[in-house]
C-alpha positions as CSV (number, residue, x, y, z in Angstrom):
1,M,19.9,6.9,23.8
2,N,22.8,5.0,22.2
3,S,25.2,7.0,20.1
4,C,28.3,6.3,18.1
5,I,31.1,8.9,17.6
6,V,33.4,8.4,14.6
7,G,36.0,10.4,12.8
8,L,35.2,11.4,9.2
9,Q,38.7,12.4,8.0
10,W,42.1,10.8,8.5
11,G,41.9,10.7,12.3
12,D,42.9,13.3,14.9
13,E,39.6,15.2,14.4
14,G,39.1,15.9,18.1
15,K,36.9,12.9,18.9
16,G,38.3,12.7,22.5
17,K,36.8,16.0,23.5
18,V,33.4,15.2,21.9
19,I,33.3,11.8,23.5
20,D,34.2,13.2,26.9
21,I,31.4,15.8,26.7
22,L,28.7,13.4,25.5
23,A,29.8,10.7,28.0
24,E,28.2,12.9,30.7
25,H,24.8,11.6,29.5
26,S,25.9,8.0,29.1
27,D,26.2,5.0,31.4
28,I,28.8,3.1,29.3
29,V,31.5,4.1,26.9
30,V,32.8,1.5,24.4
31,R,36.0,1.5,22.4
32,Y,35.4,-0.8,19.4
33,N,38.4,-0.7,17.1
34,G,42.1,-0.1,16.7
35,G,44.9,-0.2,19.3
36,A,47.5,1.9,20.9
37,N,48.1,3.6,17.6
38,A,45.1,5.8,18.4
39,G,45.5,9.0,20.4
40,H,42.5,10.8,22.0
41,T,43.1,14.0,23.9
42,V,40.9,15.4,26.6
43,V,41.5,18.8,28.3
44,I,39.8,19.5,31.6
45,D,40.5,22.7,33.6
46,G,43.9,22.9,31.9
47,N,44.8,19.3,32.7
48,K,45.6,17.3,29.5
49,F,44.8,13.6,29.3
50,A,46.2,11.6,26.4
51,L,44.5,8.2,26.0
52,H,45.4,5.5,23.5
53,L,43.5,2.4,24.6
54,L,41.1,3.5,27.3
55,P,37.8,5.0,26.1
56,S,37.8,8.8,26.3
57,G,34.9,8.6,28.7
58,S,37.1,7.0,31.3
59,I,37.9,10.4,32.7
60,R,34.4,10.8,34.0
61,P,33.8,8.9,37.3
62,N,31.1,6.2,37.5
63,I,31.1,5.5,33.7
64,V,31.7,1.9,32.8
65,C,34.4,1.6,30.2
66,V,34.5,-1.3,27.7
67,I,37.2,-2.4,25.3
68,T,35.7,-4.9,22.8
69,N,36.6,-7.7,20.5
70,A,38.1,-5.9,17.6
71,V,40.5,-3.8,19.6
72,V,44.1,-5.1,19.7
73,V,45.3,-4.6,23.3
74,D,48.9,-3.6,24.1
75,P,49.0,-4.5,27.9
76,D,52.0,-2.3,28.5
77,T,50.2,0.8,27.2
78,L,46.9,-0.1,28.9
79,L,48.5,-0.7,32.3
80,K,50.5,2.6,32.0
81,E,47.3,4.5,31.2
82,I,45.4,2.9,34.1
83,E,48.3,3.8,36.5
84,T,48.5,7.4,35.1
85,L,44.8,7.9,35.8
86,A,45.1,6.4,39.2
87,Q,47.8,8.9,40.1
88,K,45.2,11.6,39.3
89,N,42.7,9.9,41.6
90,I,40.7,8.4,38.7
91,T,40.3,4.7,39.4
92,L,39.0,2.0,37.0
93,T,39.1,-0.9,39.4
94,K,35.4,-1.7,39.2
95,R,34.4,-0.1,35.9
96,L,36.7,-1.4,33.2
97,L,35.8,-4.4,31.1
98,I,38.1,-6.0,28.4
99,S,36.8,-8.5,25.9
100,E,38.2,-12.0,26.4
101,N,38.3,-12.2,22.6
102,A,40.4,-9.1,22.0
103,H,43.8,-9.9,20.6
104,V,47.0,-9.1,22.4
105,V,49.9,-7.0,21.0
106,L,53.2,-8.5,22.1
107,D,56.9,-7.5,21.6
108,Y,57.4,-9.5,18.5
109,H,54.5,-7.6,16.8
110,K,56.3,-4.3,17.5
111,K,59.6,-5.7,16.2
112,E,58.0,-7.0,13.1
113,D,56.3,-3.7,12.5
114,Q,59.6,-1.8,12.8
115,L,61.6,-4.2,10.6
116,R,59.0,-4.2,7.9
117,E,58.8,-0.4,7.8
118,E,62.6,-0.1,7.7
119,S,62.8,-2.6,4.8
120,L,60.3,-0.7,2.7
121,G,62.4,2.5,2.7
122,K,60.6,5.3,0.8
123,D,57.6,3.1,0.2
124,K,56.8,2.6,3.9
125,I,53.2,2.9,5.0
126,G,54.1,5.3,7.8
127,T,52.8,3.2,10.7
128,T,53.2,4.2,14.4
129,I,55.5,1.1,15.0
130,R,53.1,0.0,17.7
131,G,52.7,-3.5,16.3
132,I,49.1,-3.0,15.3
133,G,49.2,-4.3,11.7
134,P,51.2,-7.4,12.6
135,C,48.8,-8.2,15.4
136,Y,45.8,-7.9,13.1
137,A,47.6,-10.0,10.6
138,D,48.1,-12.8,13.2
139,K,44.4,-12.4,14.0
140,V,43.4,-13.0,10.4
141,G,46.0,-15.8,10.0
142,R,44.6,-17.4,13.2
143,S,47.5,-19.9,13.8
144,Y,49.8,-17.6,15.7
145,A,47.3,-15.3,17.5
146,V,47.0,-14.6,21.2
147,R,43.8,-13.3,22.8
148,M,43.1,-11.9,26.2
149,A,41.4,-15.2,27.3
150,D,44.7,-17.0,26.8
151,L,46.0,-15.2,29.9
152,R,43.7,-17.5,32.0
153,D,45.8,-20.6,31.2
154,L,49.5,-19.7,31.5
155,K,50.7,-23.3,31.1
156,K,49.0,-23.6,27.7
157,L,50.0,-20.0,26.8
158,K,53.7,-20.8,27.5
159,A,53.7,-23.7,25.0
160,R,51.9,-21.6,22.5
161,L,54.4,-18.7,22.8
162,Q,57.3,-21.1,22.2
163,T,55.7,-22.1,18.9
164,I,54.9,-18.6,17.9
165,V,58.3,-17.1,18.8
166,E,60.1,-19.9,17.0
167,Y,58.2,-19.1,13.9
168,K,58.7,-15.3,14.2
169,N,62.4,-15.7,14.7
170,K,62.7,-17.7,11.5
171,I,60.9,-14.8,9.7
172,F,63.1,-12.2,11.3
173,A,66.3,-14.0,10.4
174,A,65.4,-14.9,6.9
175,L,63.9,-11.6,5.8
176,Y,65.7,-9.1,7.9
177,N,68.8,-10.7,9.3
178,A,67.6,-9.7,12.7
179,E,68.5,-10.9,16.2
180,P,66.1,-13.5,17.7
181,I,63.7,-12.7,20.5
182,S,63.1,-14.7,23.7
183,A,59.9,-16.6,24.2
184,D,60.7,-16.9,28.0
185,E,60.9,-13.1,28.3
186,I,57.6,-12.6,26.5
187,F,56.0,-15.3,28.7
188,D,57.3,-13.6,31.9
189,K,55.6,-10.3,30.7
190,C,52.4,-12.2,30.0
191,K,52.4,-13.6,33.6
192,S,52.6,-10.0,34.8
193,Y,49.8,-9.0,32.5
194,A,47.6,-11.9,33.8
195,D,48.1,-10.8,37.4
196,K,46.9,-7.3,36.7
197,L,44.4,-7.7,33.9
198,L,42.4,-10.9,34.6
199,P,39.9,-9.1,36.9
200,F,38.9,-7.0,33.9
201,I,38.5,-9.7,31.3
202,T,35.0,-10.9,30.4
203,D,32.5,-11.5,27.6
204,T,31.8,-7.9,26.6
205,T,29.3,-8.8,23.9
206,E,27.0,-10.4,26.5
207,F,27.5,-7.4,28.8
208,L,26.5,-4.9,26.1
209,H,23.4,-6.7,25.1
210,K,22.2,-7.1,28.7
211,S,22.9,-3.4,29.2
212,I,20.8,-2.4,26.2
213,A,18.0,-4.7,27.4
214,N,18.2,-2.9,30.8
215,G,17.9,0.5,29.2
216,K,21.4,1.7,29.7
217,S,22.7,4.6,27.6
218,I,25.8,3.6,25.6
219,L,28.3,5.7,23.7
220,F,30.4,3.8,21.1
221,E,33.8,5.3,20.4
222,G,35.7,4.8,17.2
223,A,39.4,5.3,16.8
224,Q,41.3,6.9,13.9
225,G,39.0,8.1,11.1
226,T,36.9,6.9,8.2
227,M,39.5,7.6,5.5
228,L,41.8,5.2,7.3
229,D,39.3,2.3,7.2
230,I,41.0,-0.9,6.0
231,D,38.2,-1.6,3.5
232,H,36.9,1.9,2.6
233,G,39.9,4.2,3.1
234,T,42.9,5.2,1.0
235,F,44.4,1.7,0.9
236,P,47.3,0.8,1.5
237,Y,47.8,4.0,3.5
238,V,45.3,3.1,6.1
239,T,45.1,1.5,9.5
240,S,44.4,-2.2,10.0
241,S,40.9,-2.1,11.3
242,N,37.4,-0.8,10.2
243,S,37.7,2.7,11.6
244,S,34.5,4.0,9.9
245,A,31.1,3.8,11.4
246,L,30.7,0.5,9.6
247,G,33.2,-1.0,12.0
248,M,31.0,-0.5,15.1
249,S,28.9,-3.6,14.7
250,I,31.9,-5.8,13.7
251,G,33.9,-4.4,16.6
252,C,31.6,-5.1,19.5
253,G,28.8,-7.3,18.3
254,V,26.0,-4.7,18.6
255,P,23.9,-4.2,15.4
256,A,23.8,-0.7,14.0
257,K,20.0,-0.6,14.3
258,M,20.5,-0.5,18.1
259,V,22.3,2.8,17.8
260,D,20.0,5.9,17.8
261,K,22.5,8.4,16.4
262,F,25.8,8.4,14.5
263,I,27.8,11.6,15.1
264,G,30.7,12.3,12.8
265,V,33.7,14.5,14.0
266,V,35.7,16.7,11.6
267,K,38.2,19.5,11.9
268,A,37.5,22.9,10.2
269,Y,40.5,21.9,8.0
270,T,42.1,18.5,7.2
271,T,45.2,16.8,8.6
272,R,47.0,13.5,7.9
273,V,49.8,11.6,9.6
274,G,52.2,9.5,7.6
275,A,52.2,8.7,3.9
276,G,49.3,8.6,1.5
277,P,47.3,10.9,-0.9
278,F,46.1,14.2,0.5
279,P,44.4,16.3,-2.3
280,T,44.0,19.5,-0.2
281,E,47.4,19.4,1.5
282,Q,49.1,22.8,1.9
283,D,52.8,22.2,2.1
284,N,53.5,25.9,2.5
285,E,53.1,28.8,4.9
286,V,49.3,28.2,5.2
287,G,49.9,24.6,6.2
288,Q,52.5,25.6,8.7
289,Y,50.2,28.3,10.2
290,I,47.5,25.7,10.7
291,R,50.0,23.2,12.2
292,D,51.4,25.8,14.7
293,K,48.0,27.3,15.6
294,G,46.3,24.0,16.0
295,H,49.2,22.2,17.7
296,E,49.1,19.6,15.0
297,Y,51.6,17.1,16.3
298,G,50.6,13.4,16.9
299,T,49.3,12.4,20.4
300,T,50.7,9.0,19.9
301,T,53.9,9.6,17.9
302,G,54.6,13.4,18.3
303,R,55.1,13.5,14.5
304,P,54.1,16.8,12.8
305,R,50.8,16.3,10.9
306,R,50.4,17.3,7.3
307,C,47.8,20.1,7.1
308,G,45.4,21.4,4.4
309,W,42.0,22.8,3.6
310,F,38.7,21.3,4.5
311,D,37.8,18.5,2.0
312,A,34.0,18.3,1.6
313,V,34.4,15.6,-1.0
314,A,36.1,13.2,1.5
315,V,33.8,14.2,4.3
316,S,30.7,13.7,2.2
317,Y,31.9,10.2,1.4
318,A,32.4,9.4,5.0
319,V,29.0,10.8,5.9
320,T,27.4,8.7,3.1
321,I,29.0,5.3,3.9
322,G,28.5,5.8,7.6
323,A,24.9,7.1,7.5
324,I,26.0,10.0,9.7
325,D,23.2,11.9,11.3
326,S,25.0,15.0,12.4
327,V,28.5,16.5,12.6
328,A,30.8,18.0,15.2
329,L,33.1,20.6,13.7
330,M,36.2,21.0,15.8
331,H,39.2,23.4,15.8
332,L,37.2,26.3,14.3
333,D,39.4,28.7,16.3
334,T,42.5,27.4,14.6
335,L,41.5,29.2,11.4
336,T,41.2,32.6,13.1
337,G,43.6,35.1,11.5
338,L,43.5,33.7,7.9
339,K,42.4,36.3,5.4
340,K,40.9,33.7,3.0
341,I,39.8,30.2,3.6
342,N,39.4,27.5,0.9
343,I,36.9,24.6,1.0
344,C,37.2,21.8,-1.5
345,R,33.8,21.3,-3.0
346,A,34.8,18.9,-5.8
347,Y,37.7,17.1,-7.5
348,K,38.7,17.4,-11.1
349,I,39.8,14.0,-12.5
350,N,40.8,13.8,-16.2
351,G,39.0,17.0,-16.9
352,K,35.8,16.0,-15.3
353,E,34.4,17.2,-11.9
354,T,33.2,14.8,-9.3
355,T,31.9,15.2,-5.8
356,F,32.1,11.4,-4.9
357,F,35.4,10.5,-3.3
358,P,37.5,8.0,-5.3
359,A,39.0,5.8,-2.5
360,N,41.3,4.0,-5.0
361,I,44.6,5.8,-4.7
362,D,45.5,5.6,-8.4
363,R,42.3,7.6,-9.2
364,L,42.8,9.8,-6.2
365,A,46.4,10.7,-7.3
366,Q,44.9,12.2,-10.4
367,A,42.4,14.4,-8.5
368,S,42.9,18.2,-8.3
369,P,40.8,20.0,-5.7
370,V,38.2,22.5,-6.9
371,Y,38.0,25.2,-4.2
372,E,35.3,27.6,-3.1
373,T,37.0,30.6,-1.3
374,V,35.4,32.4,1.6
375,P,36.7,35.4,3.7
376,G,38.3,34.6,7.0
377,W,38.0,36.4,10.3
378,D,40.2,37.9,13.0
379,D,38.0,37.7,16.0
380,A,39.0,35.4,18.9
381,L,36.4,32.6,19.3
382,A,37.4,31.2,22.7
383,E,34.6,33.0,24.6
384,A,31.8,32.2,22.2
385,N,28.9,30.4,23.8
386,D,26.4,30.5,21.0
387,F,26.4,30.2,17.2
388,N,25.3,33.9,17.0
389,D,28.4,34.9,19.0
390,L,30.6,33.8,16.1
391,P,31.8,36.3,13.5
392,A,29.5,36.5,10.5
393,N,32.2,35.0,8.2
394,A,32.7,32.0,10.6
395,Q,28.9,31.4,10.5
396,S,28.9,31.6,6.7
397,F,31.8,29.1,6.6
398,I,29.9,26.6,8.7
399,R,26.7,27.0,6.7
400,L,28.6,26.4,3.5
401,I,30.1,23.2,4.8
402,E,26.7,22.0,5.8
403,E,25.4,22.6,2.3
404,M,28.3,20.6,0.8
405,I,28.1,17.6,3.2
406,K,24.3,17.6,3.5
407,V,24.1,17.0,7.2
408,P,23.7,19.5,10.1
409,I,26.7,20.7,12.2
410,T,25.3,20.6,15.7
411,I,28.5,20.8,17.8
412,I,31.3,23.4,17.2
413,G,34.7,23.4,19.0
414,V,36.2,26.8,19.6
415,G,39.0,25.7,22.0
416,P,40.4,22.6,23.7
417,E,38.5,22.9,27.0
418,R,35.1,21.2,27.6
419,K,33.4,24.5,28.1
420,Q,34.8,25.9,24.7
421,T,32.0,24.1,22.8
422,I,28.9,25.5,21.1
423,F,25.8,23.3,20.8
424,R,23.2,24.2,18.0
């Protein structure tokens, strides 16, 4: 069976753990969007693995890991991750494939990202400064793009980089009065990348279609979350790729009808990193309680995440546009100890209630959450192995969310470890 795992909120939902668990039953795990701005965390027997570009399934031996066309690859980050796993006796030498058509994040992208954010001041987007947006912009602009396949012809790449860097330096000087960067230094780094990455570079679209024809089981892994989708999220406070389930086909060239099941991942509450609208945000002691209990600090940036109540309006929207079949509810244990828990069942906009998410931020800015309040629980959940092991109030909380989002919750996370997972 082929499955796709996608976040249904503003990212950081706990996808890494779900992907790692389901990868046990897969032959291939595919990362299809985003770049090193993503952060997926997997915890195994107390050992924490923080991944940014490698598919979360890479922790499991013998699984083929694929990075496809729509991912923007930062070679420095990727090579560091490969080396870190090798130090833990997890080798990817014969089981990592990188699309020849994936675009490359280079130093001038990171510099451009930083300069632009600094120039925007209080109106900044809140990017991770990893060069993701500028790299995608070059991809769409075409004229100044570099792809993984370009590492095969270094002579041609050197001339191309001279043209690109000359252009970038003009922009940096004119707009930001910034120091120029060296094309030769970037080329030297590219030579190093080529030496190490060329064995992994291939046509991943052909590989995936041949694998499907041969009956292989594939797990498609989305980065970030639906509400950060460039087309369907809270623009402009979004990422630069299609991070919803809709991005899977675009990202890897495999039609959605070849995927048997789309599984959405949510937290039992809501978090967001950076700027942008957040109707259920709790900038108070409740939000801080959730942040501390759930260790809500960015895997990629270390920034504290904004925290708030579960937003069924936003999640229902993500379920609808992504044709989600079932949901994994993570971090249920984080809510333990709260006397009362709120769930946003609707928004009130201009005096009228709506249950359909207004992705336009001007309308969203006018939305006030309409809450349904349920009693909390004090029982520790870490040892729960079955739905019936959960406190009655926790069971009621889950059933109420199911009613609101209209899809079953089939996986429940009660702790960071693989084993701290309930299957219904």
